ZAVEX-431999 format. One record per residue (C-alpha): x, y, z; residue number from 0. Coordinates in nm, 4 decimals. Example, Ala and Ser with C-alpha at 12.3 -4.5 7.8 and 13.67 -1.06 7.14 Angstrom:
! residues 2
1.2300|-0.4500|0.7800|0
1.3670|-0.1060|0.7140|1
This chain:
! residues 176
0.1640|-0.2105|1.2970|0
-0.1087|-0.2860|1.5485|1
-0.2453|-0.6358|1.5327|2
-0.6036|-0.7414|1.5543|3
-0.7319|-0.9840|1.8129|4
-1.0609|-1.1725|1.8143|5
-1.1855|-1.4425|2.0521|6
-1.4508|-1.6909|1.9412|7
-1.6729|-1.8825|2.1856|8
-1.8715|-2.2005|2.1296|9
-2.1832|-2.0717|2.3021|10
-2.3766|-1.7492|2.3320|11
-2.2694|-1.4882|2.5881|12
-1.8995|-1.5847|2.5701|13
-1.9546|-1.9307|2.7226|14
-1.7991|-2.2653|2.6424|15
-1.4641|-2.3326|2.4835|16
-1.2897|-2.0385|2.3219|17
-1.0381|-1.9846|2.0442|18
-0.8257|-1.6731|2.0131|19
-0.7132|-1.5513|1.6742|20
-0.4671|-1.2771|1.5748|21
-0.4427|-1.3474|1.2028|22
-0.6305|-1.5222|0.9235|23
-0.7843|-1.8586|1.0061|24
-0.9113|-2.0583|0.7092|25
-1.0961|-2.3262|0.9068|26
-1.2001|-2.2902|1.2682|27
-1.3743|-2.6272|1.2890|28
-1.0507|-2.7891|1.4078|29
-1.0544|-2.5554|1.7130|30
-1.4271|-2.5177|1.7851|31
-1.7126|-2.7423|1.6807|32
-1.9438|-2.4419|1.6738|33
-1.9266|-2.0683|1.7366|34
-2.2102|-1.8539|1.8682|35
-2.0422|-1.5448|2.0148|36
-1.7207|-1.3493|1.9780|37
-1.5330|-1.0516|2.1124|38
-1.3167|-0.8281|1.8934|39
-1.0531|-0.6884|2.1274|40
-0.8654|-0.4881|1.8653|41
-0.8647|-0.4289|1.4934|42
-1.1289|-0.5311|1.2413|43
-1.2111|-0.8709|1.0958|44
-1.4193|-1.0231|0.8223|45
-1.5880|-1.3442|0.9321|46
-1.7288|-1.6069|0.6965|47
-1.9877|-1.8790|0.7436|48
-1.7845|-2.1292|0.5376|49
-1.4222|-2.2402|0.5571|50
-1.1549|-2.0847|0.3334|51
-1.3106|-1.7368|0.3447|52
-1.6168|-1.8455|0.1473|53
-1.9880|-1.8007|0.1941|54
-2.1567|-1.5013|0.3496|55
-1.9217|-1.2385|0.4885|56
-1.9677|-1.0074|0.7851|57
-1.7610|-0.7106|0.9005|58
-1.6776|-0.6968|1.2705|59
-1.5117|-0.4042|1.4420|60
-1.4013|-0.3797|1.8026|61
-1.6806|-0.4811|2.0376|62
-1.8733|-0.7669|2.1911|63
-2.1057|-0.9914|1.9942|64
-2.2867|-1.1966|2.2590|65
-2.5125|-1.3642|2.0030|66
-2.3912|-1.2554|1.6617|67
-2.6198|-1.4909|1.4718|68
-2.9350|-1.3122|1.5801|69
-2.7647|-0.9706|1.5845|70
-2.6439|-0.9977|1.2262|71
-2.9087|-1.2258|1.0820|72
-2.6582|-1.5029|1.0209|73
-2.7971|-1.8471|0.9577|74
-2.4773|-2.0373|1.0210|75
-2.1772|-2.0371|1.2520|76
-1.8515|-1.8612|1.1734|77
-1.6138|-2.1060|1.0021|78
-1.3241|-1.8799|0.8977|79
-1.2001|-1.5275|0.9590|80
-0.9623|-1.2792|0.8050|81
-0.7853|-0.9964|0.9834|82
-0.8070|-0.6621|0.8015|83
-0.4704|-0.4876|0.8150|84
-0.4496|-0.1211|0.9067|85
-0.4193|0.1046|0.6019|86
-0.2843|0.4568|0.6232|87
-0.2836|0.6746|0.3150|88
-0.5084|0.7208|0.0174|89
-0.7774|0.4851|-0.1058|90
-0.8205|0.4147|-0.4754|91
-1.0350|0.1688|-0.6679|92
-1.1598|0.1416|-1.0257|93
-1.5032|-0.0122|-1.0713|94
-1.6215|-0.1573|-1.4006|95
-1.9686|-0.2193|-1.5340|96
-1.8785|-0.5575|-1.6893|97
-1.6580|-0.8547|-1.6097|98
-1.2897|-0.8438|-1.7102|99
-1.2781|-0.4654|-1.6715|100
-1.5292|-0.4026|-1.9514|101
-1.7912|-0.1345|-2.0012|102
-1.7979|0.1933|-1.8136|103
-1.5147|0.2576|-1.5662|104
-1.5046|0.4986|-1.2740|105
-1.2323|0.5669|-1.0225|106
-1.3253|0.6032|-0.6562|107
-1.1166|0.7555|-0.3808|108
-1.3934|0.7766|-0.1231|109
-1.7139|0.6021|-0.0176|110
-1.9985|0.5781|-0.2664|111
-2.3443|0.5089|-0.1282|112
-2.5111|0.4525|-0.4663|113
-2.3328|0.3936|-0.7989|114
-2.6604|0.4389|-0.9879|115
-2.7094|0.7903|-0.8482|116
-2.3462|0.8943|-0.8771|117
-2.2405|0.7328|-1.2045|118
-2.5630|0.6156|-1.3749|119
-2.4135|0.2689|-1.3460|120
-2.6595|-0.0161|-1.2984|121
-2.3982|-0.2895|-1.2560|122
-2.0525|-0.3326|-1.1109|123
-1.9112|-0.6729|-1.2085|124
-1.5348|-0.6294|-1.1746|125
-1.2889|-0.3924|-1.0123|126
-0.9261|-0.3134|-0.9499|127
-0.8345|-0.2086|-0.5954|128
-0.5155|-0.0047|-0.6103|129
-0.5005|0.1308|-0.2554|130
-0.6687|0.0483|0.0725|131
-0.9221|-0.2078|0.1871|132
-1.2872|-0.1803|0.0857|133
-1.6293|-0.3255|0.1584|134
-1.8684|-0.3746|-0.1346|135
-2.2430|-0.3982|-0.0677|136
-2.5117|-0.5456|-0.2899|137
-2.7605|-0.2669|-0.2116|138
-2.7271|0.1122|-0.2005|139
-2.6498|0.2824|0.1317|140
-2.4224|-0.0005|0.2510|141
-2.6935|-0.2628|0.2936|142
-2.7354|-0.6255|0.1965|143
-2.4667|-0.8852|0.1456|144
-2.1120|-0.7586|0.1576|145
-1.7731|-0.8547|0.0219|146
-1.4286|-0.7567|0.1515|147
-1.1709|-0.6539|-0.1091|148
-0.7972|-0.6182|-0.0553|149
-0.5667|-0.4540|-0.3111|150
-0.5695|-0.6592|-0.6312|151
-0.7580|-0.7297|-0.9517|152
-1.1070|-0.8783|-0.9336|153
-1.2042|-0.9779|-1.2879|154
-1.5383|-1.1376|-1.2030|155
-1.7407|-1.1191|-0.8840|156
-1.9449|-1.4119|-1.0122|157
-1.6343|-1.6336|-1.0191|158
-1.5670|-1.5432|-0.6563|159
-1.8712|-1.7401|-0.5466|160
-2.0952|-1.4369|-0.5107|161
-2.3526|-1.5783|-0.7550|162
-2.5467|-1.3120|-0.9396|163
-2.4721|-1.0539|-0.6746|164
-2.4262|-0.7021|-0.8032|165
-2.2629|-0.4360|-0.5906|166
-2.4338|-0.0993|-0.5643|167
-2.2353|0.0763|-0.2891|168
-1.8804|0.0630|-0.1589|169
-1.7079|0.1951|0.1492|170
-1.3461|0.2333|0.2616|171
-1.2468|0.0421|0.5749|172
-1.1036|0.3266|0.7813|173
-1.2438|0.2816|1.1302|174
-0.9947|0.1206|1.3648|175
């Protein structure tokens, strides 16, 4: 299994103190007082603007982010990060209209750029990820705030600190 590797820097353009990470890190403030740029050397990561994988989430694939805050419209520094493991094989997720797996249910095995167009579904408030790793987006066509989902049951997006966010498109994380 290939590991991911990300290096965070205090200042823009990869300057200042750095912190290298090859797994999940729930609170980077003990390593860096601030973080304004990063370099993903391998793999993919979700980064969060609050500790413990909370707050706004951003997907980062291999590449250089010399000033990610202006590039990605972030208002705050990265405080935690999660490595996304490589997944080989099929992808499968059930999405539900209501919390606690209520209302309409549809099973996805591929990307969906608009649940309203495809399923006549105006809300997606819970889901069950059976296979693979997914990104959920609050707007159609993979735009707006996003949330990373690993295999497991998600009974209420609202309880996950996503407020009144609804998810209107979802995409498999396949690009390594």
